[in-house]
A tleap script that builds the chain and sets N, CA, C and O, in Angstrom:
source leaprc.protein.ff14SB
mol = sequence {
  NMET LYS CYS PRO LEU CYS SER SER SER ALA
  HIE PHE LEU THR SER GLY GLU ASP ARG GLN
  TYR TRP LEU CYS SER THR CYS ARG ALA ILE
  PHE VAL PRO ALA SER PHE HIE ILE SER ILE
  ASN GLU GLU VAL LYS ARG TYR LEU LYS HIE
  GLU ASN SER ILE GLU ASN GLU GLY TYR VAL
  GLN MET PHE GLN GLU LYS ILE ASP LEU LEU
  LYS ASN TYR LYS ILE LYS SER ALA LEU ASP
  TYR GLY CYS GLY TYR GLU PRO VAL LEU LYS
  SER LEU LEU GLU GLU GLN GLY ILE LYS SER
  ASP GLY TYR ASP PRO ASN PHE PHE PRO ASP
  THR PRO LEU ASP LYS GLN TYR CASP
}
set mol.1.N position { -0.652 -117.056 34.691 }
set mol.1.CA position { -0.696 -117.264 32.949 }
set mol.1.C position { 0.606 -116.992 32.677 }
set mol.1.O position { 1.186 -116.294 33.509 }
set mol.2.N position { 1.221 -117.365 31.719 }
set mol.2.CA position { 2.196 -116.322 31.213 }
set mol.2.C position { 1.866 -116.256 29.374 }
set mol.2.O position { 1.433 -117.059 28.547 }
set mol.3.N position { 2.258 -115.095 29.351 }
set mol.3.CA position { 2.367 -114.519 27.552 }
set mol.3.C position { 2.633 -115.608 26.721 }
set mol.3.O position { 3.419 -116.453 27.149 }
set mol.4.N position { 2.166 -115.746 25.686 }
set mol.4.CA position { 2.296 -116.564 24.755 }
set mol.4.C position { 3.162 -115.869 23.476 }
set mol.4.O position { 3.547 -116.446 22.459 }
set mol.5.N position { 3.362 -114.327 23.878 }
set mol.5.CA position { 4.546 -113.836 23.147 }
set mol.5.C position { 5.648 -113.750 23.752 }
set mol.5.O position { 6.715 -114.000 23.190 }
set mol.6.N position { 5.563 -113.422 24.860 }
set mol.6.CA position { 7.038 -112.785 25.634 }
set mol.6.C position { 7.044 -113.764 26.683 }
set mol.6.O position { 8.156 -113.673 27.203 }
set mol.7.N position { 6.433 -114.578 27.214 }
set mol.7.CA position { 6.623 -115.335 28.338 }
set mol.7.C position { 6.482 -114.489 29.775 }
set mol.7.O position { 6.940 -114.964 30.814 }
set mol.8.N position { 5.837 -113.251 29.741 }
set mol.8.CA position { 6.013 -112.655 31.039 }
set mol.8.C position { 4.496 -113.148 31.604 }
set mol.8.O position { 3.723 -113.881 30.987 }
set mol.9.N position { 4.261 -112.521 33.014 }
set mol.9.CA position { 3.018 -112.804 33.458 }
set mol.9.C position { 2.427 -112.019 32.899 }
set mol.9.O position { 2.814 -110.992 32.342 }
set mol.10.N position { 1.029 -112.623 33.049 }
set mol.10.CA position { -0.391 -111.771 32.581 }
set mol.10.C position { -1.314 -111.886 33.777 }
set mol.10.O position { -1.257 -112.510 34.836 }
set mol.11.N position { -2.347 -110.901 33.121 }
set mol.11.CA position { -3.669 -111.259 34.303 }
set mol.11.C position { -5.041 -111.034 33.314 }
set mol.11.O position { -5.212 -110.468 32.234 }
set mol.12.N position { -5.864 -111.723 34.189 }
set mol.12.CA position { -7.298 -111.965 33.448 }
set mol.12.C position { -7.801 -110.322 33.333 }
set mol.12.O position { -7.575 -109.358 34.065 }
set mol.13.N position { -8.583 -110.467 32.074 }
set mol.13.CA position { -8.858 -108.905 31.683 }
set mol.13.C position { -10.330 -109.178 31.416 }
set mol.13.O position { -11.048 -108.261 31.816 }
set mol.14.N position { -10.902 -110.086 30.906 }
set mol.14.CA position { -12.090 -110.318 30.837 }
set mol.14.C position { -12.776 -111.684 30.097 }
set mol.14.O position { -11.985 -112.587 29.821 }
set mol.15.N position { -13.914 -111.840 29.831 }
set mol.15.CA position { -14.125 -112.869 29.307 }
set mol.15.C position { -15.759 -112.501 28.351 }
set mol.15.O position { -16.523 -111.536 28.379 }
set mol.16.N position { -15.758 -113.479 27.766 }
set mol.16.CA position { -17.215 -113.370 26.715 }
set mol.16.C position { -16.929 -114.200 25.642 }
set mol.16.O position { -15.889 -114.753 25.284 }
set mol.17.N position { -18.103 -114.178 25.182 }
set mol.17.CA position { -17.996 -115.328 23.661 }
set mol.17.C position { -17.402 -116.365 23.948 }
set mol.17.O position { -16.592 -116.691 23.080 }
set mol.18.N position { -17.485 -117.318 25.174 }
set mol.18.CA position { -16.994 -118.605 25.561 }
set mol.18.C position { -15.754 -118.589 25.926 }
set mol.18.O position { -15.176 -119.658 26.124 }
set mol.19.N position { -15.216 -117.585 26.058 }
set mol.19.CA position { -13.695 -117.712 26.400 }
set mol.19.C position { -13.210 -116.220 27.615 }
set mol.19.O position { -13.800 -115.255 28.102 }
set mol.20.N position { -12.057 -116.701 27.654 }
set mol.20.CA position { -11.476 -115.674 28.504 }
set mol.20.C position { -10.436 -114.868 27.647 }
set mol.20.O position { -9.885 -115.246 26.613 }
set mol.21.N position { -10.266 -113.472 28.416 }
set mol.21.CA position { -8.842 -112.500 27.653 }
set mol.21.C position { -7.976 -112.259 28.668 }
set mol.21.O position { -8.417 -111.994 29.786 }
set mol.22.N position { -6.512 -112.323 28.398 }
set mol.22.CA position { -5.827 -111.857 29.636 }
set mol.22.C position { -5.018 -110.819 28.745 }
set mol.22.O position { -5.131 -110.595 27.540 }
set mol.23.N position { -4.152 -110.238 29.708 }
set mol.23.CA position { -3.595 -109.055 28.938 }
set mol.23.C position { -2.117 -109.168 29.769 }
set mol.23.O position { -2.010 -109.296 30.989 }
set mol.24.N position { -1.153 -109.097 28.915 }
set mol.24.CA position { 0.399 -109.199 29.075 }
set mol.24.C position { 0.483 -107.988 29.996 }
set mol.24.O position { -0.079 -106.906 29.832 }
set mol.25.N position { 1.400 -108.413 31.139 }
set mol.25.CA position { 1.768 -106.976 32.038 }
set mol.25.C position { 2.923 -106.169 31.337 }
set mol.25.O position { 3.105 -104.997 31.667 }
set mol.26.N position { 3.564 -106.655 30.557 }
set mol.26.CA position { 4.905 -106.622 29.856 }
set mol.26.C position { 4.930 -106.019 28.149 }
set mol.26.O position { 5.458 -105.030 27.641 }
set mol.27.N position { 4.205 -106.986 27.668 }
set mol.27.CA position { 4.297 -106.551 26.147 }
set mol.27.C position { 2.780 -105.912 25.555 }
set mol.27.O position { 2.571 -105.389 24.460 }
set mol.28.N position { 1.773 -106.164 26.738 }
set mol.28.CA position { 0.374 -105.613 26.419 }
set mol.28.C position { -0.225 -106.252 25.508 }
set mol.28.O position { -1.058 -105.696 24.792 }
set mol.29.N position { 0.099 -107.525 25.380 }
set mol.29.CA position { -0.849 -108.705 23.802 }
set mol.29.C position { -1.897 -108.858 24.840 }
set mol.29.O position { -1.607 -108.930 26.034 }
set mol.30.N position { -3.153 -108.910 24.378 }
set mol.30.CA position { -4.437 -109.344 24.729 }
set mol.30.C position { -4.248 -110.610 23.899 }
set mol.30.O position { -3.900 -110.721 22.723 }
set mol.31.N position { -4.597 -111.634 24.898 }
set mol.31.CA position { -4.824 -113.311 24.399 }
set mol.31.C position { -5.796 -113.873 24.658 }
set mol.31.O position { -6.578 -113.398 25.481 }
set mol.32.N position { -6.055 -115.158 23.973 }
set mol.32.CA position { -7.016 -116.283 25.057 }
set mol.32.C position { -6.146 -117.215 25.164 }
set mol.32.O position { -5.293 -117.330 24.283 }
set mol.33.N position { -6.172 -118.058 26.232 }
set mol.33.CA position { -5.686 -119.107 26.686 }
set mol.33.C position { -5.695 -120.367 25.746 }
set mol.33.O position { -6.734 -120.771 25.225 }
set mol.34.N position { -4.554 -120.920 25.575 }
set mol.34.CA position { -4.570 -122.185 24.817 }
set mol.34.C position { -6.138 -123.127 25.032 }
set mol.34.O position { -6.944 -123.603 24.232 }
set mol.35.N position { -6.046 -123.086 26.545 }
set mol.35.CA position { -7.279 -124.277 26.793 }
set mol.35.C position { -8.827 -124.077 26.108 }
set mol.35.O position { -9.781 -124.853 26.056 }
set mol.36.N position { -8.647 -122.691 25.607 }
set mol.36.CA position { -10.088 -122.328 24.680 }
set mol.36.C position { -9.732 -122.396 23.187 }
set mol.36.O position { -10.528 -121.855 22.420 }
set mol.37.N position { -8.769 -122.919 22.732 }
set mol.37.CA position { -8.102 -122.874 21.159 }
set mol.37.C position { -8.651 -124.351 20.724 }
set mol.37.O position { -8.963 -125.205 21.554 }
set mol.38.N position { -8.722 -124.527 19.369 }
set mol.38.CA position { -9.297 -125.524 18.645 }
set mol.38.C position { -7.978 -126.146 18.178 }
set mol.38.O position { -6.872 -125.613 18.261 }
set mol.39.N position { -8.247 -127.291 17.700 }
set mol.39.CA position { -7.106 -128.077 16.824 }
set mol.39.C position { -6.731 -127.169 15.473 }
set mol.39.O position { -7.525 -126.464 14.850 }
set mol.40.N position { -5.457 -127.348 15.212 }
set mol.40.CA position { -5.175 -126.870 13.912 }
set mol.40.C position { -5.757 -127.219 12.655 }
set mol.40.O position { -5.876 -126.362 11.778 }
set mol.41.N position { -6.156 -128.482 12.475 }
set mol.41.CA position { -6.798 -129.021 11.472 }
set mol.41.C position { -8.392 -128.486 11.505 }
set mol.41.O position { -9.149 -128.339 10.546 }
set mol.42.N position { -8.603 -128.283 12.700 }
set mol.42.CA position { -10.061 -127.913 12.522 }
set mol.42.C position { -10.251 -126.286 12.289 }
set mol.42.O position { -11.211 -125.739 11.747 }
set mol.43.N position { -9.055 -125.654 12.855 }
set mol.43.CA position { -8.587 -124.187 12.312 }
set mol.43.C position { -8.813 -124.137 10.978 }
set mol.43.O position { -9.809 -123.498 10.639 }
set mol.44.N position { -8.185 -124.616 10.166 }
set mol.44.CA position { -7.870 -124.338 8.638 }
set mol.44.C position { -9.153 -124.960 8.206 }
set mol.44.O position { -9.479 -124.535 7.097 }
set mol.45.N position { -9.964 -125.794 8.689 }
set mol.45.CA position { -11.369 -126.297 8.026 }
set mol.45.C position { -12.215 -124.959 7.952 }
set mol.45.O position { -12.728 -124.539 6.915 }
set mol.46.N position { -12.293 -124.322 9.239 }
set mol.46.CA position { -12.650 -123.204 9.723 }
set mol.46.C position { -12.643 -122.155 8.943 }
set mol.46.O position { -13.688 -121.618 8.577 }
set mol.47.N position { -11.568 -121.780 8.630 }
set mol.47.CA position { -11.061 -120.883 7.885 }
set mol.47.C position { -11.782 -120.581 6.206 }
set mol.47.O position { -12.232 -119.610 5.597 }
set mol.48.N position { -11.563 -122.048 5.943 }
set mol.48.CA position { -11.610 -122.147 4.370 }
set mol.48.C position { -13.274 -122.140 4.305 }
set mol.48.O position { -13.822 -121.765 3.269 }
set mol.49.N position { -13.787 -122.424 5.064 }
set mol.49.CA position { -15.384 -122.503 4.956 }
set mol.49.C position { -15.809 -120.909 5.237 }
set mol.49.O position { -17.018 -120.710 5.119 }
set mol.50.N position { -15.268 -120.129 5.474 }
set mol.50.CA position { -15.816 -118.713 5.893 }
set mol.50.C position { -15.261 -118.241 4.378 }
set mol.50.O position { -14.414 -118.670 3.595 }
set mol.51.N position { -16.614 -116.636 4.409 }
set mol.51.CA position { -16.201 -115.732 3.490 }
set mol.51.C position { -15.445 -114.567 4.254 }
set mol.51.O position { -15.840 -113.401 4.275 }
set mol.52.N position { -14.234 -115.072 4.915 }
set mol.52.CA position { -13.539 -113.635 5.613 }
set mol.52.C position { -12.910 -112.894 4.474 }
set mol.52.O position { -11.935 -113.241 3.807 }
set mol.53.N position { -13.812 -111.556 4.343 }
set mol.53.CA position { -13.256 -110.998 3.202 }
set mol.53.C position { -13.772 -109.399 3.837 }
set mol.53.O position { -14.765 -109.238 4.546 }
set mol.54.N position { -12.937 -108.433 3.434 }
set mol.54.CA position { -13.177 -107.158 3.618 }
set mol.54.C position { -14.772 -106.588 3.071 }
set mol.54.O position { -15.359 -105.586 3.479 }
set mol.55.N position { -15.218 -107.530 2.072 }
set mol.55.CA position { -16.700 -107.166 1.659 }
set mol.55.C position { -17.785 -107.711 2.221 }
set mol.55.O position { -18.926 -107.309 1.993 }
set mol.56.N position { -17.435 -108.862 3.157 }
set mol.56.CA position { -18.638 -109.337 4.178 }
set mol.56.C position { -18.433 -108.540 5.122 }
set mol.56.O position { -17.377 -108.328 5.717 }
set mol.57.N position { -20.031 -107.821 5.363 }
set mol.57.CA position { -20.257 -106.971 6.253 }
set mol.57.C position { -20.261 -107.402 7.873 }
set mol.57.O position { -19.768 -106.873 8.869 }
set mol.58.N position { -20.952 -108.463 7.685 }
set mol.58.CA position { -20.676 -108.816 9.179 }
set mol.58.C position { -19.294 -108.988 9.629 }
set mol.58.O position { -18.878 -108.467 10.664 }
set mol.59.N position { -18.490 -109.810 8.756 }
set mol.59.CA position { -17.432 -110.064 9.422 }
set mol.59.C position { -16.799 -108.869 9.896 }
set mol.59.O position { -16.368 -108.904 11.049 }
set mol.60.N position { -16.635 -107.640 9.117 }
set mol.60.CA position { -16.112 -106.428 9.185 }
set mol.60.C position { -16.550 -105.635 10.407 }
set mol.60.O position { -15.900 -104.826 11.069 }
set mol.61.N position { -18.138 -106.167 10.590 }
set mol.61.CA position { -18.689 -105.668 11.677 }
set mol.61.C position { -18.448 -106.019 13.101 }
set mol.61.O position { -18.467 -105.217 14.035 }
set mol.62.N position { -18.164 -107.597 13.195 }
set mol.62.CA position { -17.532 -108.345 14.152 }
set mol.62.C position { -15.925 -107.640 14.775 }
set mol.62.O position { -15.612 -107.626 15.965 }
set mol.63.N position { -15.288 -107.233 13.923 }
set mol.63.CA position { -13.995 -106.793 14.218 }
set mol.63.C position { -14.131 -105.054 14.336 }
set mol.63.O position { -13.174 -104.479 14.856 }
set mol.64.N position { -15.058 -104.396 13.960 }
set mol.64.CA position { -15.384 -103.108 14.106 }
set mol.64.C position { -15.728 -102.898 15.907 }
set mol.64.O position { -15.522 -101.951 16.666 }
set mol.65.N position { -16.276 -104.129 16.093 }
set mol.65.CA position { -16.732 -103.928 17.985 }
set mol.65.C position { -15.552 -103.917 18.567 }
set mol.65.O position { -15.317 -103.139 19.492 }
set mol.66.N position { -14.724 -104.711 18.140 }
set mol.66.CA position { -13.370 -104.836 19.071 }
set mol.66.C position { -12.470 -103.783 18.850 }
set mol.66.O position { -11.751 -103.505 19.810 }
set mol.67.N position { -12.297 -102.966 17.566 }
set mol.67.CA position { -11.496 -102.118 17.282 }
set mol.67.C position { -12.120 -101.034 18.200 }
set mol.67.O position { -11.366 -100.362 18.903 }
set mol.68.N position { -13.466 -100.831 18.227 }
set mol.68.CA position { -14.482 -99.983 19.156 }
set mol.68.C position { -13.823 -99.831 20.637 }
set mol.68.O position { -13.906 -98.821 21.335 }
set mol.69.N position { -13.266 -100.834 20.915 }
set mol.69.CA position { -13.096 -101.243 22.420 }
set mol.69.C position { -11.472 -100.874 22.572 }
set mol.69.O position { -10.946 -100.888 23.685 }
set mol.70.N position { -10.747 -100.555 21.408 }
set mol.70.CA position { -9.247 -100.422 21.520 }
set mol.70.C position { -9.014 -99.204 21.618 }
set mol.70.O position { -8.079 -98.765 22.287 }
set mol.71.N position { -9.885 -98.437 20.921 }
set mol.71.CA position { -9.829 -96.695 20.960 }
set mol.71.C position { -9.588 -96.156 22.312 }
set mol.71.O position { -8.858 -95.168 22.386 }
set mol.72.N position { -10.127 -96.690 23.473 }
set mol.72.CA position { -9.571 -96.421 24.571 }
set mol.72.C position { -8.150 -96.355 24.884 }
set mol.72.O position { -7.669 -95.381 25.463 }
set mol.73.N position { -7.537 -97.260 24.556 }
set mol.73.CA position { -5.983 -97.722 24.811 }
set mol.73.C position { -5.127 -97.062 23.897 }
set mol.73.O position { -3.948 -97.409 23.966 }
set mol.74.N position { -5.423 -96.180 23.038 }
set mol.74.CA position { -4.482 -95.101 22.384 }
set mol.74.C position { -3.572 -96.077 21.447 }
set mol.74.O position { -2.506 -95.561 21.111 }
set mol.75.N position { -3.774 -97.206 21.035 }
set mol.75.CA position { -2.941 -98.181 20.395 }
set mol.75.C position { -2.339 -97.531 19.174 }
set mol.75.O position { -3.164 -97.128 18.355 }
set mol.76.N position { -1.065 -97.347 18.889 }
set mol.76.CA position { -0.702 -97.259 17.677 }
set mol.76.C position { -0.039 -97.995 16.652 }
set mol.76.O position { 0.250 -97.604 15.521 }
set mol.77.N position { 0.214 -99.347 17.290 }
set mol.77.CA position { 0.663 -100.643 16.232 }
set mol.77.C position { -0.096 -101.809 16.733 }
set mol.77.O position { -0.456 -101.901 17.906 }
set mol.78.N position { -0.318 -102.645 15.878 }
set mol.78.CA position { -0.829 -103.946 16.375 }
set mol.78.C position { -0.550 -105.191 15.690 }
set mol.78.O position { -0.299 -104.979 14.504 }
set mol.79.N position { -0.508 -106.329 15.990 }
set mol.79.CA position { -0.217 -107.422 15.295 }
set mol.79.C position { -1.700 -108.200 15.085 }
set mol.79.O position { -2.461 -108.419 16.028 }
set mol.80.N position { -1.919 -108.497 13.995 }
set mol.80.CA position { -3.236 -109.290 13.829 }
set mol.80.C position { -2.752 -111.146 13.794 }
set mol.80.O position { -2.604 -111.785 12.752 }
set mol.81.N position { -2.630 -111.542 14.792 }
set mol.81.CA position { -2.123 -112.572 15.060 }
set mol.81.C position { -3.358 -113.792 14.948 }
set mol.81.O position { -4.321 -113.952 15.698 }
set mol.82.N position { -2.887 -114.718 13.524 }
set mol.82.CA position { -3.974 -115.288 13.212 }
set mol.82.C position { -5.030 -114.690 12.469 }
set mol.82.O position { -6.219 -114.652 12.786 }
set mol.83.N position { -4.441 -114.188 11.366 }
set mol.83.CA position { -5.227 -113.074 10.440 }
set mol.83.C position { -5.987 -113.835 9.631 }
set mol.83.O position { -6.923 -113.243 9.095 }
set mol.84.N position { -5.823 -115.212 9.340 }
set mol.84.CA position { -6.360 -116.074 8.410 }
set mol.84.C position { -6.050 -115.670 7.002 }
set mol.84.O position { -5.230 -114.766 6.842 }
set mol.85.N position { -6.608 -116.234 5.968 }
set mol.85.CA position { -6.188 -116.080 4.627 }
set mol.85.C position { -6.171 -114.882 4.220 }
set mol.85.O position { -5.218 -114.507 3.538 }
set mol.86.N position { -7.347 -113.900 4.580 }
set mol.86.CA position { -7.313 -112.450 4.204 }
set mol.86.C position { -7.055 -111.405 5.414 }
set mol.86.O position { -7.930 -111.421 6.279 }
set mol.87.N position { -6.124 -110.618 5.581 }
set mol.87.CA position { -5.823 -110.092 7.092 }
set mol.87.C position { -6.880 -108.746 6.769 }
set mol.87.O position { -6.465 -107.691 6.289 }
set mol.88.N position { -8.171 -108.978 7.094 }
set mol.88.CA position { -9.130 -108.068 7.120 }
set mol.88.C position { -8.991 -107.041 8.254 }
set mol.88.O position { -9.177 -105.835 8.092 }
set mol.89.N position { -8.652 -107.612 9.402 }
set mol.89.CA position { -8.816 -107.222 10.948 }
set mol.89.C position { -7.356 -105.844 10.626 }
set mol.89.O position { -7.562 -104.693 11.010 }
set mol.90.N position { -6.193 -106.160 10.014 }
set mol.90.CA position { -5.198 -105.840 9.437 }
set mol.90.C position { -5.231 -104.404 8.923 }
set mol.90.O position { -4.582 -103.414 9.260 }
set mol.91.N position { -6.182 -104.586 8.006 }
set mol.91.CA position { -6.703 -103.536 6.937 }
set mol.91.C position { -7.413 -102.697 7.573 }
set mol.91.O position { -7.265 -101.516 7.258 }
set mol.92.N position { -8.394 -103.038 8.655 }
set mol.92.CA position { -9.345 -102.145 9.183 }
set mol.92.C position { -8.861 -101.406 10.343 }
set mol.92.O position { -9.569 -100.546 10.868 }
set mol.93.N position { -7.445 -101.752 10.867 }
set mol.93.CA position { -6.919 -101.107 12.011 }
set mol.93.C position { -5.862 -99.997 11.349 }
set mol.93.O position { -5.692 -98.881 11.840 }
set mol.94.N position { -5.170 -100.492 10.137 }
set mol.94.CA position { -4.576 -99.242 9.297 }
set mol.94.C position { -5.494 -98.051 8.991 }
set mol.94.O position { -5.149 -96.877 9.123 }
set mol.95.N position { -6.859 -98.526 8.510 }
set mol.95.CA position { -7.415 -97.531 8.369 }
set mol.95.C position { -7.827 -96.142 9.496 }
set mol.95.O position { -7.989 -94.933 9.325 }
set mol.96.N position { -7.885 -97.113 10.747 }
set mol.96.CA position { -7.815 -96.160 11.782 }
set mol.96.C position { -6.409 -95.428 12.432 }
set mol.96.O position { -6.262 -94.826 13.496 }
set mol.97.N position { -5.491 -95.720 11.394 }
set mol.97.CA position { -4.517 -94.944 11.655 }
set mol.97.C position { -3.491 -96.048 12.635 }
set mol.97.O position { -2.444 -95.552 13.052 }
set mol.98.N position { -3.671 -96.943 12.855 }
set mol.98.CA position { -2.755 -97.962 13.380 }
set mol.98.C position { -2.274 -98.966 12.509 }
set mol.98.O position { -2.887 -99.688 11.724 }
set mol.99.N position { -0.970 -98.880 12.807 }
set mol.99.CA position { 0.290 -99.656 11.932 }
set mol.99.C position { 0.017 -100.996 12.132 }
set mol.99.O position { -0.062 -101.303 13.321 }
set mol.100.N position { -0.142 -101.838 11.379 }
set mol.100.CA position { -0.726 -103.226 11.583 }
set mol.100.C position { 0.196 -104.520 10.946 }
set mol.100.O position { 0.733 -104.074 9.931 }
set mol.101.N position { 0.510 -105.669 11.109 }
set mol.101.CA position { 0.873 -106.399 10.786 }
set mol.101.C position { -0.186 -107.892 10.636 }
set mol.101.O position { -0.936 -108.261 11.539 }
set mol.102.N position { -0.075 -108.403 9.672 }
set mol.102.CA position { -0.838 -109.914 9.868 }
set mol.102.C position { 0.109 -110.763 9.951 }
set mol.102.O position { 1.270 -110.655 9.557 }
set mol.103.N position { -0.529 -111.825 10.599 }
set mol.103.CA position { 0.311 -113.528 10.744 }
set mol.103.C position { -0.440 -114.282 11.095 }
set mol.103.O position { -1.201 -114.146 12.053 }
set mol.104.N position { -0.327 -115.448 10.188 }
set mol.104.CA position { -1.309 -116.818 10.472 }
set mol.104.C position { 0.161 -117.833 10.331 }
set mol.104.O position { 1.097 -117.691 9.543 }
set mol.105.N position { 0.015 -118.604 11.115 }
set mol.105.CA position { 0.757 -119.808 10.855 }
set mol.105.C position { 0.563 -120.895 9.837 }
set mol.105.O position { 1.419 -121.562 9.255 }
set mol.106.N position { -1.033 -120.939 9.725 }
set mol.106.CA position { -1.184 -121.448 8.470 }
set mol.106.C position { -1.301 -120.868 6.997 }
set mol.106.O position { -1.402 -121.506 5.949 }
set mol.107.N position { -1.268 -119.745 7.151 }
set mol.107.CA position { -1.543 -118.981 5.603 }
set mol.107.C position { -0.254 -117.916 5.457 }
set mol.107.O position { 0.243 -117.722 4.347 }
set mol.108.N position { 0.235 -117.263 6.616 }
set mol.108.CA position { 1.376 -116.592 6.559 }
set mol.108.C position { 2.525 -116.802 7.448 }
set mol.108.O position { 2.910 -115.901 8.193 }
set mol.109.N position { 3.175 -118.133 7.394 }
set mol.109.CA position { 3.929 -118.486 8.188 }
set mol.109.C position { 5.279 -117.859 8.513 }
set mol.109.O position { 5.915 -117.983 9.560 }
set mol.110.N position { 5.670 -117.006 7.175 }
set mol.110.CA position { 7.077 -116.724 7.001 }
set mol.110.C position { 6.878 -114.895 7.601 }
set mol.110.O position { 7.862 -114.160 7.681 }
set mol.111.N position { 5.742 -114.515 7.892 }
set mol.111.CA position { 5.891 -113.329 8.571 }
set mol.111.C position { 6.714 -112.921 9.526 }
set mol.111.O position { 6.649 -113.610 10.544 }
set mol.112.N position { 7.717 -111.747 9.561 }
set mol.112.CA position { 8.680 -111.846 10.758 }
set mol.112.C position { 8.157 -111.432 12.063 }
set mol.112.O position { 7.345 -110.507 12.069 }
set mol.113.N position { 8.422 -111.852 12.914 }
set mol.113.CA position { 7.797 -111.521 14.184 }
set mol.113.C position { 8.578 -110.885 15.222 }
set mol.113.O position { 8.284 -110.989 16.413 }
set mol.114.N position { 9.623 -110.191 14.768 }
set mol.114.CA position { 10.628 -109.405 15.484 }
set mol.114.C position { 10.279 -107.926 15.849 }
set mol.114.O position { 11.208 -107.220 16.241 }
set mol.115.N position { 9.209 -107.470 15.769 }
set mol.115.CA position { 8.989 -106.248 15.906 }
set mol.115.C position { 8.177 -106.013 17.485 }
set mol.115.O position { 8.005 -106.926 18.292 }
set mol.116.N position { 7.910 -105.127 17.609 }
set mol.116.CA position { 7.138 -104.774 19.127 }
set mol.116.C position { 5.934 -103.921 19.101 }
set mol.116.O position { 6.083 -102.735 18.804 }
set mol.117.N position { 4.915 -104.316 19.338 }
set mol.117.CA position { 3.825 -103.718 19.364 }
set mol.117.C position { 2.762 -103.041 20.449 }
set mol.117.O position { 2.873 -103.631 21.523 }
set mol.118.N position { 1.941 -102.169 20.491 }
set mol.118.CA position { 1.439 -101.547 21.462 }
set mol.118.C position { 0.662 -102.644 21.901 }
set mol.118.O position { -0.059 -102.533 22.892 }
savepdb mol mol.pdb
quit
């Protein structure tokens, strides 16, 4: 498996929520393989139906569970790739002292992707 960000080799990390998670051995990106992705049109439709905001307690809790997993890795910077129309994860990570950027090809396609992240 190749990393979608840097094209280096990646290894299986874990599975859950009906998908796999892989870890890049070079840039340390954690990603879900394309075979688990939905179509772009379906993705936009789903995003627009959701109330993905910081005020949505369930949405925030979903991210908080993942942030709690990241604490063991002492991450100092992160890219929320696919952040949707409101980058909630970016905001939550920044509250934890993790410098973050939000990128989404549908909602924030002009975000520069020239930085390195933990």
